[in-house]
KETOR-287278 format. One line per 5 residues: number of its first residue (from 0); for each residue x, y, z of C-alpha. Coordinates in nm, 2 decimals, m for minus. Example, Ala and Ser with C-alpha at 12.3 -4.5 7.8 and 13.67 -1.06 7.14 Angstrom:
<sites>
0	1.23:m0.45:0.78  1.37:m0.11:0.71 .
</sites>
This chain:
<sites>
0	13.88:15.25:8.98  13.44:15.30:8.93  13.48:14.91:8.83  13.67:14.81:9.15  13.46:15.11:9.37 .
5	13.12:14.88:9.23  13.25:14.53:9.29  13.33:14.59:9.63  12.99:14.76:9.70  12.85:14.46:9.56 .
10	13.06:14.22:9.76  12.95:14.44:10.08  12.60:14.41:9.93  12.65:14.00:9.96  12.82:13.96:10.26 .
15	12.54:14.19:10.43  12.30:14.00:10.27  12.47:13.64:10.35  12.52:13.76:10.72  12.13:13.86:10.76 .
20	11.98:13.50:10.56  12.18:13.36:10.84  12.06:13.54:11.09  11.71:13.49:10.98  11.73:13.12:11.00 .
25	11.89:13.13:11.34  11.64:13.33:11.45  11.33:13.12:11.32  11.52:12.81:11.53  11.54:13.03:11.83 .
30	11.17:13.08:11.79  11.13:12.73:11.73  11.27:12.65:12.03  11.14:12.88:12.26  10.83:12.71:12.21 .
35	10.92:12.36:12.32  10.99:12.45:12.65  10.92:12.24:12.94  10.95:12.21:13.35  11.22:12.04:13.54 .
40	11.09:11.90:13.89  11.38:12.07:14.10  11.27:12.40:14.02  10.98:12.60:14.05  10.67:12.55:13.79 .
45	10.67:12.86:13.68  11.06:12.82:13.53  11.10:12.66:13.20  11.39:12.54:13.04  11.44:12.62:12.65 .
50	11.76:12.58:12.42  11.63:12.90:12.22  11.96:13.04:12.33  12.13:12.78:12.11  12.07:12.92:11.79 .
55	12.19:13.28:11.91  12.51:13.18:12.04  12.61:12.97:11.77  12.57:13.28:11.56  12.73:13.54:11.76 .
60	13.01:13.23:11.80  13.04:13.20:11.43  12.91:13.54:11.32  13.01:13.78:11.64  12.81:13.99:11.91 .
65	12.58:14.14:11.72  12.46:13.92:11.51  12.38:13.76:11.86  12.18:13.99:11.93  11.98:14.03:11.66 .
70	11.90:13.64:11.65  11.77:13.69:12.03  11.57:13.99:11.93  11.40:13.87:11.63  11.36:13.53:11.84 .
75	11.12:13.70:12.08  10.95:13.95:11.82  10.82:13.62:11.66  10.70:13.50:11.99  10.58:13.82:12.05 .
80	10.34:13.89:11.76  10.24:13.52:11.77  10.21:13.36:12.10  10.21:13.64:12.38  9.99:13.64:12.67 .
85	10.20:13.89:12.88  10.18:14.17:12.69  10.55:14.17:12.58  10.68:14.22:12.93  10.84:13.84:12.90 .
90	11.00:13.86:12.56  11.13:14.17:12.67  11.30:14.01:12.99  11.41:13.68:12.78  11.59:13.94:12.55 .
95	11.77:14.11:12.80  11.85:13.83:13.00  11.95:13.62:12.66  12.15:13.92:12.49  12.33:13.92:12.84 .
100	12.42:13.58:12.80  12.50:13.56:12.38  12.74:13.89:12.37  12.98:13.88:12.64  13.04:13.50:12.57 .
105	13.07:13.62:12.20  13.30:13.89:12.25  13.54:13.71:12.50  13.54:13.39:12.22  13.61:13.63:11.93 .
110	14.00:13.74:12.11  14.08:13.47:12.00  13.90:13.18:11.85  13.98:12.85:12.03  13.81:12.64:12.29 .
115	13.95:12.80:12.62  13.82:13.12:12.52  13.49:12.96:12.42  13.48:12.78:12.80  13.53:13.13:12.95 .
120	13.29:13.26:12.73  12.99:13.08:12.83  13.14:13.06:13.21  13.12:13.49:13.20  12.78:13.49:12.98 .
125	12.62:13.25:13.25  12.71:13.46:13.54  12.63:13.78:13.33  12.25:13.57:13.24  12.25:13.50:13.58 .
130	12.27:13.87:13.76  12.04:14.03:13.47  11.81:13.70:13.58  11.81:13.87:13.94  11.70:14.20:13.84 .
135	11.46:14.12:13.58  11.27:13.90:13.79  11.28:14.11:14.12  11.20:14.41:13.95  11.03:14.34:13.63 .
140	10.90:13.97:13.53  10.76:13.91:13.89  10.59:14.19:14.01  10.42:14.21:13.67  10.30:13.85:13.67 .
145	10.17:13.94:14.03  9.90:14.14:13.83  9.76:13.77:13.70  9.83:13.60:14.00  9.87:13.67:14.37 .
150	10.24:13.70:14.49  10.16:13.43:14.76  10.05:13.18:14.52  10.37:13.23:14.29  10.61:13.21:14.62 .
155	10.42:12.91:14.68  10.51:12.74:14.37  10.88:12.80:14.47  10.80:12.67:14.81  10.65:12.36:14.67 .
160	11.00:12.26:14.55  11.29:12.42:14.80  11.10:12.51:15.17  11.37:12.80:15.22  11.12:13.02:14.94 .
165	10.93:13.24:15.14  10.94:13.56:15.00  11.02:13.72:14.66  11.39:13.74:14.72  11.47:13.38:14.82 .
170	11.25:13.28:14.59  11.50:13.45:14.36  11.79:13.33:14.56  11.68:12.98:14.53  11.45:12.94:14.27 .
175	11.54:13.19:13.97  11.95:13.17:14.04  12.03:12.80:14.05  11.76:12.77:13.77  11.96:13.01:13.53 .
180	12.27:12.88:13.62  12.16:12.52:13.55  12.04:12.67:13.19  12.33:12.84:13.09  12.54:12.59:13.20 .
185	12.30:12.34:12.93  12.35:12.59:12.70  12.69:12.61:12.71  12.73:12.25:12.67  12.47:12.18:12.36 .
190	12.68:12.50:12.20  13.00:12.38:12.22  12.96:12.00:12.13  12.78:12.13:11.79  12.96:12.48:11.68 .
195	13.27:12.26:11.53  13.03:12.08:11.29  12.80:12.34:11.22  13.09:12.64:11.21  13.21:12.57:10.86 .
200	12.88:12.61:10.73  12.84:12.95:10.86  13.17:13.08:10.79  13.05:13.01:10.44 .
</sites>
């Protein structure tokens, strides 16, 4: 009996170690992709696209929503200790918005692991991320950045690409919201395109 319990304990430790190794690898991949951001001319210049949520979503689909949230957390922590210039506010917002995407997407996918639930999950995740992005930018990100750049200058960056942007609410509605919808769709497209090839490796 003791032998059985001992072997189960070893098995659990191996499983836990196995998952943590995968989480760590995906977190580093997310961190590297986070550094490879770029602007798109159709959005305000301070909004930059990156694919750092893809490893988190892949991990969440393969290993569960908790693993996906952990990948997001480790990714932004690595960015905070190496590259931050915002006192951690940008990283905090990135984690909150990213987790708002991958956690509901993974919960829905794990109800039934098929393409339909993956699509529904990414759709719900995109909507959740967009709503969280609205709140984070209205009450956290843009107010914080206005300490370094006048709010008029931030709004002007939005007005340069969309004449309907004239104040903070319209900046969020016509600038941030379309950006997050676009980013969510792009993350879903990339993840669904590569997940089937990667999932056998992650599930070993």
